[in-house]
N, C-alpha and C positions, 0 to 999 in steps of 0.2 A: 541394524537399527541402533539408535542412541540408547545408552544405558543411563537412566536418570536416577541419581543417587544423592543423598544428603540434601534433599529439597526441604529445608527446615523453615525458611522464611516465607511468610504469607504476603504475597504481593497484592492480592485483592480478595475480598470475600463478600458474600451476599446471602443473607438468610431470611427467607420469607415463608409464609404458610405453604407447606407442601414442597418447598424448594430450598436447596442449599447449594451454593456455588462458591468455589475458591480457586485461586491461582497460587501455586507454590513455586518459588524460584530458588535456584542454587546459589545465588549471590545477590546482595542488595547494592553493593558497590561495584561499579563497572571497571573491569580491567580490559583495555582494548586488545590484549593478547589472548584473552580467554573467552570462550563462548558462554552464553547464559542459557541454562536449561530451565524450561517451564513445564509444569504439570497442571493442566486445567481439568478440574473435577466438577461434575454436575450430578447432584443426587435429586431425584424427583419422586414424590409419593405416587401411589396408584392414582391414575386418572389425570395427573398434572402433565400438561404438554409443554415441553421446552427442549431446546437443542443447544449443543455446544456452539459458542460463537467462533467466528473465523477471525483470528488475530491479525491477518495480513494487512487489512486496511486500518488497524488501530495501533500499529507500532510506530514509534518515532525514535530514530537513532539506531535502528537495527535492520539487518537483512535476515531473511529466513533461510537457514541452511538445511533444515529437515523438519518434517512434522508427520505424525501418524497418530491414529486413534486405536486404543485397545478395544477389545470386544466388550459390549455392555454387560454389566453384572446385575442380575435381578435378585432381590432379597426375598425372604419368606413373607414379609409384610406387603409385598407388591411393589416396593420401591425399586428404582433402577438407578445404577451408578454408571456414568459415562466418563471416560478419561481420554484426554488428548495430550500428546507430548510434543514439545516444540524445542528446537535447537536454534538459538538466535546468535548472530555474529554482530558485535557492537561496531558501529562505524567510528573510525578513529577520531574524527574531528567534529562529531556531532555536538551541537550545543545542548541538546536535551535528550535524555533517554527515558522513555515513558511508555506505558500502556494507556491509551485513551479510554474513556468510559465505554463500557460494553453493555449491549442490550441482551438480557437473559430472561426469557419467559415473561416479557412485559415489564420487567424492572431494569434499572440502569445502575451499574456499579460506578464507583468513583474512579478517577484517574489515579494511576500509580506511577510515581517518579522514582527512578533508580538514582543512587548517589553517583555523580560523575567522577571520573578518575582525577587524581591529583595532577595539577599542572606541572609540567617538566620545565625546570629552569634552564635557560640557555647557558652554555659554558662561557666562563669569563676568561679574560687574558688574551694576549695576541696569538695569532696563528704561527706555529713554528715553521720556519722556512730556512732554506740553505741556498742563498743567492749565488754562492761561489761555486756550486756544483756545475761541472761541465756537462754539456749536452752529449748524450751517447751517439755513436755513429749511426747513420741511417742503415736500417736492415729490413728484411722482409717482415719480421715481427712488428716493427714500428709502422711499416706501410699498412699492414692489416689492421693494426690498432687505429691508425688514422682513418682508414676506410670505415671501420666500425663506428668511430666517433662521428664521421660525416653522415653515416646512415642514421645514427641516433638523432643528430641535429635535424636531418630531413624529416624524420618521424615526428619530432617535437614541433617543427614548423607546420607540418600537416595537421597535427592535433590542434595547434593554435588557430590555424585558419578555420578549421571546423568549429572550434569554440566560438570564434567571432561570428561565423554564420549562424550558429545556434542562438547567440545573444541577439543578433540583428533580427532573426525570425521572431524571437520572443518579444522584442520591442515592437515589431510590426503588429503582432497579435494583440499586445497589450493596448494598442491604439484602436483596435477594431471594436465594432459594436458587439454586444453579446451574441447575436445571431451569426455574425460573420466569423467570430472566433469559434463558435460551436461547429459551423460548417468546416472550418479549417481542421479542428481537432478530429472531427468524424472522418474526414478524408484521410488524414494521417493514420488513424486507427485502422481503417479498411485497408490501406496500403501495406500495413505490417503483415497481413495474411495470417493472423493467429489461428482462425478456424482451420485453415488448410494444414496447419502443423499440429492439429489436435489440441490446441491450448484454448479450449472453449471457456473454461472458468475465468482465465485471465481476460479473454475477449469480453465476456459479459460484465466483468468488473469495470473495465475501461469504458465500455459502451454506456453503462448506467452513469458513470462519472461524467461523461460528456454532457448528458442531460442535466445532471445535478449541478454541475458548474455553470451551465447556461442559466439555470434558475437562480443560482446565487448571484451571478453578475447582473441579472436583469431585475430581480425582485429584492435583492439585498438581504437574503436569508442564508443561513449556513446550511444549505441543502445537502452538501456531502456528508454532514454529520448526523442527519436525521434518519430515523428508521423509515422503512417504506410506508408504514401506517401514518407516521407523523408527516411525512412528505405529502402523502395523498390527502390528508385532512385539510390542508390549506387550499381553499377554493380558488385562490388567485392563479394557481398553476397546477393543482392536482385534481381538478374536477373531470378530467377526460377519462372516459371508459377505456379508450385505447391505451392511454398512459398507464392506467392501473393494471391492465392485462400485461403490458410490456414489463413493468417493474416486478410484478408478482411472478411472471414466468422466469425473469432473470434471477430472482431470489431462489427459485427452485433449483436452478443450475448452480448458483454460487454457494448455497447453504444446505440444500436438501439432497445433493448428490445425484440429481437428475442428469442422465446422459444426453448431451445435446447432439445435434446433427447439423450438417452444412445447411440444410433447408431451414432449421430453426434459427441458425445464426443469421441467415439472409432475412428471415421474417423479422427478427429482432432489430436488425439494422434499418429495415424499411419502417418499422414502427417508430423508432427513434427519429428518423427523418420526418415522418408524418407529424409527430408531435411538435418538433421544432418549427416546421412549416406552418402548422395550424396555429400554434401559439403566437408566432411572429405576425401572421396575417390578422389574427384577432386583435393584437395590440395595435397594429397599423390602422385597422378599422375603427378602433376606439378613439385613436388620436384624431382621425378625420371627422368623427362625429362630435368632437368637443367644440 
């Protein structure tokens, strides 16, 4: 496990009646060559219900290398302290390094921005060359080096072609209607087979994001950044009982540690399909009635 030491800087904090929340970080300025350690602490008084937030969807400019939670600690006054530890790896060329606002016990923290690394100046002056040097005689070592270079060029060309295909696919999807794009994203997610590999939490995160992105594109709201209650409170897209059941069951897997099963994943996929189909049909009927 990661040893978190010297966490002196407060990245975020929130103090409300019966609740205290803070994030401590090992560094405020990003060094692309060094990881960032976070300690997320939540203290609640007796009878106050709140849970530690999941940072995975709220990070920008980082990838998660490791995370784990300590055992909760209960105080003599009935309070409970929970702590989660995170090891983050900065992305070398990210434009922004931040923790987006977090929902904690019905309250929302402010976003926290890390100081980006200093720009590295390009070296000046001409490249040193020796044009008079003779070419060495052909040898097996040179042949193997040339073969390795050819393999590297082939690999680079393969990656370039894949990148072009990816860009072309994104352009096609960008031109799709919201419902067409949602169907495409859902089909791609199902094809990844995450439940079959036991990655239920990742599957539920991606599945709910398919629905939320559909709502964002269709209704013009920032649905991916809303909490489940905020999302469901908008009657334009949140009035469905089946959608409420789908999102709340997904939250139980994503945040409450409920163990999912293949049957639950299939049911969640069917619920997402049902909502997309019903919402699109309702919209089409509304346009016909105008």
